[in-house]
N, C-alpha and C positions, 0 to 999 in steps of 0.2 A: 504494500500498500504506499509506504515511503517513497518507493522509486517513482510511481506514478505522481506522487505530491512535487517530488524534485522536477520531473521532466515537464510540469506543466506550469512550474514557478520560474523558469529561465527567462520569460519575456519579462519581468519586470523589476521594479528597483528595491533594494535591501530592505529588510523588515528590520526595524528598530524593537527595543523591548516595551516603549511606551504604544508602539502601534500593537504590538502581541497583547498588551495588558488591556487596551482598547477594544480589540477584539474578542476577546475571552472572558470580559467581565464589564468593561465599560457600556459596552453597545446593548446589552441587556438591561442596564440600568437606564440607558436611556430611551430605550424604547418602553419599560415598564413604565416610564416615569413622566413619559411625553416631553421629556428635554428635548434642545435643538443639538443638532448634528456638532461633532465635535470641530471645534475652529479649526481650519485649514485645512479641511479634508472634505470628501464626497463619498459617496455609496454608490456604487452601480452593480445594477443586476447582471449576471453573467452566465446565469442557468440554474436548472431547477427540474431535479428528477425525484421519482419516487419509485417505491416498490412494495408487494404486496408477499410477504411470506407467513406462509401459513395461514392465520386468520389475521395477520396484524400488518398495517399499513404506515410505512414509514416514507419521510421525504429529507431529501438533502437539497438546500438551496444554496447557491453560491454566489458571493457579492466582493466585488472589489474595492480595495479601501484605496482611494487614489488623493494624494498629496496634491494642495494647489500648485496649480504651475505645471503638474505632472499630466503625462496624458495617460501612462500605464499604472498600472495599481503598484501599490509598495507590500500588500499583501492581499491573499484572498480570504474571507470568511466563509467558513461551512456552517449553515445554520441545519442542525441535525433534527429532527421534529417526528416524535410518534404521532399520527395523525387520526388512529381509528379509535381513539378513546378521549374524552373530554380532560384537558389536565394533561396530555401526555407530555413525555420528557422531551426538554428541549435543550439541546448542546449547543453552542459555540464555538467553534474550533479555528483555531489561526492556522493557515497553512503559508508557511514564510515564504520569503523569496529564497531563490536556489544559493544566494552568496549571503543569505543569514548566518547570523553566527551559530555555532556547533550548538551551544548553551539554549539559542531559542529553538532549534530544531528538537534539541532533547526535552524542552517543555512540550513541545507537540507529540513526541514521542511517549512520554512519561500520562500525559493525558489519557492518549489512547489506549494504554496499556491498563490505567487503572480505572477506566470508565466503560470500555468495551469489551474486556475480557469475558469468555464465556458465555456470548449472546450472540448466535448466528446470525440472529435477524439485523442485528445492528452493524455487524461488520457487513454483511451480504449487502445491506443498502449502501452503506458508503463505498464500497468495491464499484456496486453498480453504478453510483453517480459518478464516482470518479474517474469512472470508465468512460461516460458518456462527454463529462469535462474536458477531458484529455483528447477526445475525438475532436471535439467541435472547436477547439485551440489548435490543433495541427491544423483542421481544415480551413484556418483564415489564413 
C-alpha cells in the first residue's frame, strides 16, 4: 500500500509536519466546528471511490492540500468513511509527498498499522481506492 502512496505523490511539493497535523487532526476540527479554511491553503477534490465488502459499505475520498501560490498539492488527504451505518467511522489520513521526511512517512505507517490491523474490509477499501486514484493520476 505504501508503494502506491509513494507513486502517486511524486508530482507534488514536500509535506511539512504542520501540514501533516492539519490533515490528520485540524481538518476534522475545522469541518465539525464550521471553521474557515486554514489560512494560505485550499482543498481540491481529486477522487472518490467506495466499496461494499460483505454487508459493509465504505468510501475513500481524496483531497489535495494546495499551498497558496502553488498549483500542485503539498499532500493528499484520504478521508476514509464507513457509510452503511449512522455515525460510521471517519479517518483522516495524510498521504505525504514523495520527498517528505522519513518521520512523516513513518507517522502515516504507524497510523495505518495501529488503526487498520485485522480489518480486511478497511484494508480492501483503502487499497481499492488507492488503485483507482493511482490510475487516475497516471492517466493525466
